[in-house]
MDTraj code that builds the backbone (N, CA, C; nanometers):
import mdtraj as md
import numpy as np

residues = "MET PHE LEU SER ARG THR ASN LEU ILE SER TRP PHE VAL LYS LYS GLN THR THR VAL ALA LYS SER SER THR GLU ALA GLU TYR ARG SER LEU SER SER ALA ILE SER GLY VAL GLN TRP LEU HIS HIS LEU LEU SER GLU LEU HIS LEU LEU GLN LYS ASP PRO SER ILE ILE HIS CYS ASP ASN THR PHE ALA ILE ALA LEU ALA ASN SER PRO VAL PHE HIS ALA ARG THR LYS HIS ILE GLU ILE ASP TYR HIS PHE ILE SER GLU HIS ILE LYS CYS GLY ALA LEU THR ILE SER HIS ILE SER SER ILE ASP GLN ILE ALA ASP ILE LEU THR LYS PRO LEU SER PRO".split()
xyz = np.array([
    [13.9487, 13.3987, -6.6399],
    [13.8602, 13.3882, -6.5340],
    [13.7117, 13.3929, -6.5957],
    [13.6828, 13.2534, -6.5473],
    [13.5436, 13.1644, -6.5688],
    [13.4043, 13.2417, -6.5008],
    [13.3163, 13.2965, -6.5735],
    [13.2004, 13.3231, -6.5179],
    [13.0547, 13.2689, -6.5833],
    [13.0059, 13.2199, -6.4658],
    [12.8365, 13.1856, -6.5323],
    [12.7580, 13.3304, -6.4605],
    [12.7168, 13.3745, -6.5826],
    [12.6005, 13.4926, -6.5813],
    [12.7173, 13.6064, -6.5148],
    [12.7221, 13.6593, -6.4188],
    [12.8254, 13.7483, -6.3229],
    [12.8541, 13.6718, -6.2105],
    [12.8637, 13.5508, -6.1734],
    [12.9527, 13.4619, -6.0799],
    [13.0474, 13.4183, -6.1359],
    [13.1701, 13.4439, -6.0216],
    [13.2913, 13.3768, -6.0540],
    [13.3110, 13.2422, -6.0149],
    [13.3368, 13.1546, -6.1396],
    [13.3518, 13.0313, -6.0626],
    [13.4890, 12.9648, -6.0789],
    [13.5909, 13.0127, -6.1598],
    [13.7064, 12.9537, -6.1492],
    [13.7965, 13.0404, -6.2256],
    [13.9172, 13.0332, -6.1443],
    [14.0496, 13.1313, -6.2500],
    [14.1620, 13.0805, -6.2177],
    [14.2626, 13.1204, -6.2781],
    [14.3832, 13.0437, -6.3113],
    [14.5022, 13.1964, -6.3659],
    [14.6067, 13.1744, -6.3267],
    [14.7260, 13.1945, -6.3621],
    [14.8127, 13.1531, -6.4398],
    [14.8615, 13.1466, -6.5356],
    [14.9634, 13.0538, -6.5984],
    [15.0512, 13.1194, -6.6537],
    [15.2280, 13.1131, -6.6304],
    [15.2842, 13.1995, -6.7261],
    [15.3333, 13.0881, -6.8229],
    [15.3364, 13.1739, -6.9664],
    [15.3625, 13.1040, -7.0815],
    [15.5040, 13.0333, -7.0739],
    [15.5436, 12.9141, -7.0972],
    [15.6327, 12.8651, -7.1287],
    [15.7184, 12.8993, -7.2091],
    [15.7030, 12.9354, -7.3477],
    [15.7660, 12.9957, -7.4498],
    [15.7595, 13.1790, -7.4772],
    [15.8687, 13.2131, -7.5490],
    [15.8122, 13.3463, -7.5677],
    [15.7546, 13.4220, -7.6571],
    [15.6987, 13.4690, -7.6818],
    [15.5954, 13.5048, -7.7735],
    [15.6434, 13.5891, -7.8962],
    [15.6401, 13.6009, -8.0001],
    [15.6779, 13.6450, -8.0891],
    [15.6042, 13.8168, -8.1377],
    [15.4878, 13.8557, -8.0888],
    [15.4157, 13.9163, -8.0286],
    [15.2787, 13.8976, -7.9336],
    [15.2524, 14.0549, -7.9270],
    [15.1509, 14.0510, -7.8657],
    [15.0316, 13.9220, -7.9104],
    [14.9683, 13.9546, -8.0214],
    [14.8753, 13.8946, -8.1208],
    [14.9384, 13.6926, -8.0677],
    [15.0491, 13.6761, -8.1011],
    [15.0521, 13.5239, -8.0368],
    [15.0313, 13.4881, -7.8937],
    [15.1077, 13.6272, -7.7895],
    [15.0736, 13.5552, -7.6439],
    [14.8839, 13.5615, -7.6354],
    [14.8250, 13.6632, -7.6996],
    [14.6834, 13.6254, -7.6575],
    [14.6712, 13.5216, -7.7409],
    [14.7040, 13.4546, -7.8731],
    [14.6605, 13.3247, -7.9141],
    [14.7005, 13.2611, -7.8186],
    [14.7864, 13.2249, -7.7672],
    [14.8298, 13.0993, -7.6927],
    [14.7556, 13.1229, -7.5450],
    [14.7198, 13.2574, -7.5324],
    [14.5966, 13.1974, -7.3843],
    [14.4670, 13.2078, -7.4177],
    [14.4422, 13.2157, -7.5533],
    [14.2866, 13.1798, -7.6312],
    [14.3038, 13.0141, -7.5852],
    [14.3971, 12.9243, -7.6637],
    [14.4078, 12.8233, -7.6454],
    [14.4188, 12.7703, -7.4911],
    [14.4687, 12.8377, -7.4056],
    [14.5010, 12.7638, -7.2604],
    [14.3163, 12.8093, -7.1843],
    [14.2677, 12.8948, -7.2639],
    [14.1479, 12.9155, -7.1680],
    [14.0433, 12.8316, -7.2518],
    [14.0600, 12.7921, -7.3538],
    [13.9781, 12.6723, -7.3748],
    [14.0058, 12.5437, -7.3140],
    [14.1187, 12.5405, -7.3105],
    [14.0943, 12.4188, -7.2601],
    [14.0522, 12.4046, -7.0824],
    [14.0552, 12.5127, -7.0149],
    [14.0128, 12.5585, -6.9239],
    [13.8217, 12.5574, -6.9088],
    [13.8070, 12.6000, -7.0001],
    [13.6335, 12.5774, -7.1042],
    [13.6404, 12.4077, -7.0917],
    [13.6953, 12.3486, -7.1578],
    [13.6985, 12.2328, -7.2069],
    [13.6586, 12.0898, -7.0274],
    [13.7538, 12.1405, -6.9250],
    [13.7255, 12.1048, -6.8009],
    [13.6225, 12.1225, -6.7219],
    [13.5473, 12.2597, -6.7356],
    [13.4308, 12.3154, -6.7175],
    [13.3504, 12.1895, -6.7632],
    [13.3216, 12.2003, -6.8959],
    [13.2204, 12.1740, -6.9195],
    [13.2123, 11.9870, -6.9466],
    [13.3427, 11.9468, -6.8740],
    [13.3080, 11.7862, -6.8182],
    [13.2542, 11.7865, -6.6901],
    [13.2985, 11.8832, -6.5917],
    [13.2333, 11.8931, -6.4703],
    [13.1107, 11.9008, -6.4663],
    [13.0641, 12.0190, -6.5597],
    [12.9254, 12.0336, -6.5546],
    [12.8546, 11.9122, -6.6148],
    [12.9132, 11.8436, -6.7081],
    [12.8285, 11.7057, -6.7646],
    [12.8274, 11.5933, -6.5967],
    [12.9673, 11.6113, -6.5596],
    [12.9289, 11.5272, -6.4225],
    [12.8182, 11.5096, -6.3601],
    [12.8287, 11.7012, -6.3703],
    [12.6770, 11.6798, -6.2230],
    [12.5414, 11.7025, -6.3395],
    [12.5560, 11.6471, -6.4609],
    [12.4238, 11.6419, -6.5303],
    [12.3538, 11.7966, -6.5261],
    [12.4321, 11.8999, -6.5755],
    [12.4132, 11.9989, -6.5888],
    [12.4676, 12.0630, -6.7450],
    [12.3752, 12.0425, -6.8234],
    [12.4348, 12.0515, -6.9632],
    [12.4315, 12.2381, -6.9906],
    [12.5411, 12.2743, -7.0848],
    [12.4960, 12.3917, -7.1203],
    [12.4647, 12.3962, -7.2791],
    [12.3221, 12.4646, -7.2803],
    [12.2799, 12.4575, -7.4337],
    [12.3281, 12.5574, -7.5381],
    [12.4218, 12.6659, -7.4896],
    [12.4855, 12.7456, -7.5731],
    [12.6040, 12.7208, -7.5745],
    [12.7049, 12.8277, -7.6902],
    [12.7876, 12.7846, -7.6993],
    [12.8693, 12.8932, -7.5885],
    [13.0215, 12.8680, -7.5539],
    [13.1102, 12.9658, -7.4349],
    [13.1402, 13.0364, -7.4873],
    [13.1535, 13.1634, -7.4187],
    [13.1902, 13.3222, -7.5105],
    [13.3372, 13.3498, -7.4681],
    [13.4194, 13.3664, -7.5215],
    [13.5367, 13.4077, -7.4634],
    [13.5980, 13.5395, -7.5519],
    [13.6016, 13.6008, -7.4135],
    [13.6182, 13.7503, -7.4396],
    [13.7687, 13.7605, -7.4767],
    [13.8280, 13.8593, -7.6028],
    [13.9692, 13.8781, -7.5953],
    [13.9868, 13.9928, -7.6480],
    [14.0885, 14.0936, -7.5924],
    [14.0985, 14.2312, -7.6520],
    [14.2304, 14.2630, -7.7564],
    [14.2359, 14.1198, -7.8225],
    [14.3473, 14.1557, -7.9308],
    [14.2596, 14.1117, -8.0581],
    [14.2506, 14.2153, -8.1471],
    [14.1571, 14.1885, -8.2558],
    [14.2057, 14.0974, -8.3632],
    [14.3809, 14.1120, -8.3639],
    [14.4643, 13.9898, -8.4489],
    [14.4330, 13.8874, -8.4094],
    [14.4461, 13.8594, -8.2943],
    [14.3976, 13.7052, -8.2278],
    [14.2820, 13.6757, -8.2785],
    [14.1756, 13.7664, -8.2752],
    [14.0964, 13.6934, -8.2835],
    [14.0379, 13.6727, -8.4555],
    [14.0658, 13.7329, -8.5053],
    [14.0939, 13.7374, -8.6619],
    [14.1912, 13.6379, -8.7110],
    [14.2598, 13.5831, -8.6407],
    [14.3632, 13.4168, -8.6581],
    [14.2344, 13.3383, -8.6155],
    [14.1671, 13.3522, -8.4991],
    [14.1002, 13.2310, -8.4414],
    [14.0216, 13.1645, -8.5491],
    [13.9587, 13.3152, -8.6171],
    [13.8001, 13.2860, -8.6747],
    [13.8440, 13.2564, -8.8320],
    [13.9727, 13.2486, -8.8726],
    [14.0179, 13.2451, -9.0218],
    [14.0265, 13.1163, -9.0449],
    [13.9850, 13.0715, -9.1478],
    [13.9799, 12.9205, -9.1935],
    [14.1060, 12.8838, -9.2877],
    [14.2034, 13.0319, -9.2624],
    [14.3307, 13.0066, -9.3778],
    [14.4157, 12.9720, -9.2612],
    [14.5321, 12.9053, -9.2974],
    [14.6711, 12.8850, -9.1901],
    [14.7446, 12.9256, -9.2511],
    [14.8324, 13.0610, -9.2182],
    [14.8967, 13.1282, -9.2366],
    [15.0355, 13.0841, -9.2074],
    [15.1385, 13.1293, -9.3096],
    [15.2862, 13.0518, -9.3008],
    [15.3735, 13.1326, -9.1687],
    [15.3112, 13.2604, -9.1860],
    [15.3608, 13.3531, -9.0659],
    [15.3435, 13.3004, -8.9118],
    [15.2294, 13.2237, -8.9175],
    [15.1842, 13.1369, -8.7739],
    [15.2168, 13.0316, -8.7775],
    [15.2888, 12.9231, -8.8875],
    [15.3069, 12.7802, -8.8302],
    [15.3845, 12.7820, -8.7236],
    [15.4492, 12.8558, -8.6786],
    [15.5040, 12.8174, -8.5177],
    [15.3868, 12.7702, -8.3859],
    [15.2405, 12.8020, -8.4205],
    [15.1742, 12.8051, -8.3578],
    [15.0399, 12.7462, -8.3825],
    [15.1006, 12.6263, -8.4960],
    [14.9897, 12.5363, -8.5111],
    [14.9422, 12.4318, -8.4663],
    [14.9731, 12.4124, -8.3861],
    [14.8997, 12.3175, -8.2524],
    [14.7813, 12.3639, -8.1855],
    [14.8079, 12.5099, -8.1497],
    [14.7288, 12.5672, -8.0708],
    [14.6314, 12.6413, -8.2032],
    [14.6293, 12.6448, -8.3053],
    [14.5699, 12.7065, -8.4308],
    [14.4684, 12.6139, -8.4512],
    [14.4717, 12.5107, -8.4713],
    [14.3939, 12.3583, -8.4496],
    [14.3287, 12.3257, -8.3795],
    [14.3683, 12.3871, -8.2695],
    [14.3163, 12.3225, -8.0846],
    [14.2153, 12.4092, -8.1184],
    [14.1902, 12.5501, -8.1699],
    [14.1295, 12.6622, -8.1420],
    [14.0193, 12.6381, -8.2732],
    [14.0481, 12.6347, -8.3877],
    [13.9773, 12.6550, -8.4870],
    [13.8690, 12.5348, -8.4941],
    [13.9039, 12.4356, -8.4561],
    [13.8398, 12.2475, -8.4193],
    [13.7054, 12.3302, -8.3111],
    [13.7435, 12.3949, -8.1917],
    [13.6099, 12.4125, -8.1117],
    [13.5411, 12.5226, -8.1588],
    [13.5966, 12.6304, -8.2859],
    [13.5227, 12.7018, -8.3329],
    [13.4103, 12.6645, -8.4574],
    [13.4768, 12.5601, -8.5467],
    [13.4025, 12.5146, -8.6434],
    [13.3018, 12.4496, -8.5904],
    [13.2996, 12.3458, -8.4725],
    [13.2018, 12.2389, -8.4102],
    [13.0781, 12.3186, -8.3405],
    [13.0992, 12.4851, -8.3143],
    [13.0294, 12.5782, -8.2471],
    [13.0471, 12.5602, -8.0786],
    [13.0912, 12.5237, -8.0505],
    [13.1200, 12.4789, -7.8824],
    [13.1721, 12.6371, -7.8345],
    [13.2336, 12.6946, -7.9060],
    [13.2713, 12.8700, -7.8606],
    [13.2562, 12.9275, -7.9584],
    [13.2314, 13.0712, -7.9170],
    [13.2687, 13.1830, -7.9873],
    [13.3201, 13.2982, -7.9075],
    [13.4099, 13.3818, -7.9879],
    [13.5388, 13.4473, -7.9664],
    [13.4763, 13.5933, -7.9808],
    [13.4978, 13.6793, -7.8968],
    [13.4472, 13.8116, -7.8942],
    [13.5045, 13.8994, -7.8628],
    [13.5271, 14.0751, -7.8864],
    [13.6192, 14.1456, -7.8857],
    [13.5948, 14.2048, -7.7385],
    [13.6708, 14.2285, -7.6665],
    [13.6256, 14.3607, -7.5584],
    [13.7747, 14.4518, -7.5518],
    [13.6917, 14.5536, -7.5088],
    [13.7959, 14.6564, -7.5036],
    [13.9144, 14.6242, -7.3825],
    [14.0090, 14.6705, -7.4087],
    [14.1226, 14.6185, -7.3141],
    [14.0825, 14.7034, -7.1436],
    [14.0229, 14.8072, -7.1641],
    [13.9579, 14.8780, -7.0280],
    [13.8667, 14.7671, -6.9565],
    [13.7702, 14.6808, -7.0469],
    [13.6782, 14.6214, -6.9824],
    [13.7216, 14.4703, -6.9596],
    [13.8411, 14.4211, -6.9741],
    [13.8988, 14.3278, -7.0023],
    [13.9320, 14.2825, -6.8222],
    [13.8605, 14.2155, -6.7586],
    [13.8310, 14.1866, -6.6042],
    [13.9883, 14.0847, -6.6192],
    [13.9831, 14.0115, -6.7327],
    [14.0853, 13.8984, -6.6510],
    [14.2643, 13.9729, -6.6292],
    [14.2707, 14.0842, -6.6941],
    [14.3722, 14.1409, -6.7131],
    [14.4472, 14.2127, -6.5563],
    [14.3337, 14.2008, -6.4724],
    [14.4173, 14.2038, -6.3475],
    [14.4718, 14.1201, -6.2649],
    [14.4878, 13.9709, -6.2878],
    [14.5352, 13.8804, -6.2592],
    [14.6962, 13.8942, -6.3177],
    [14.7177, 13.9339, -6.4111],
    [14.8458, 13.9691, -6.4716],
    [14.9202, 14.1099, -6.4627],
    [14.8728, 14.2012, -6.3832],
    [14.9236, 14.3489, -6.4008],
    [14.9640, 14.3470, -6.2479],
    [15.0551, 14.4087, -6.2058],
    [15.1371, 14.3908, -6.0414],
    [15.0031, 14.5062, -6.0263],
    [14.9850, 14.4835, -5.8717],
    [14.9074, 14.6262, -5.7868],
    [15.0085, 14.6912, -5.7092],
    [14.9849, 14.7960, -5.7502],
    [15.1012, 14.9235, -5.6437],
    [15.0200, 14.9330, -5.5154],
    [15.1237, 14.9626, -5.4389],
    [15.1006, 14.9794, -5.3028],
    [15.0040, 15.0855, -5.2279],
])
top = md.Topology()
chain = top.add_chain()
for i, resn in enumerate(residues, 1):
    res = top.add_residue(resn, chain, resSeq=i)
    for name in ("N", "CA", "C"):
        top.add_atom(name, md.element.get_by_symbol(name[0]), res)
traj = md.Trajectory(xyz[None], top)
């Protein structure tokens, strides 16, 4: 879910095409997908001559995924997600975005992944 201040401007749900070995890997791959969405929005805003001065903030409820994203060291146990790692790391290093922790209760994007009860 992409918000501008408190207004929803875009959202998408995508089933991951590979099986994640851990919840950290699943969340990390979701971060990569979210960054692609942020890039698309930045290009759209650029076409409209609306430039964003501050870095985008991506909220994640998995502290291990946040630590992996912010770590300058590439770990052997995460070698199979190397492309996502470099993609995320590159955007953090250039200051285009930051990743912050949010509790699972406050993670509004999770409503798109949970079945609704009758």
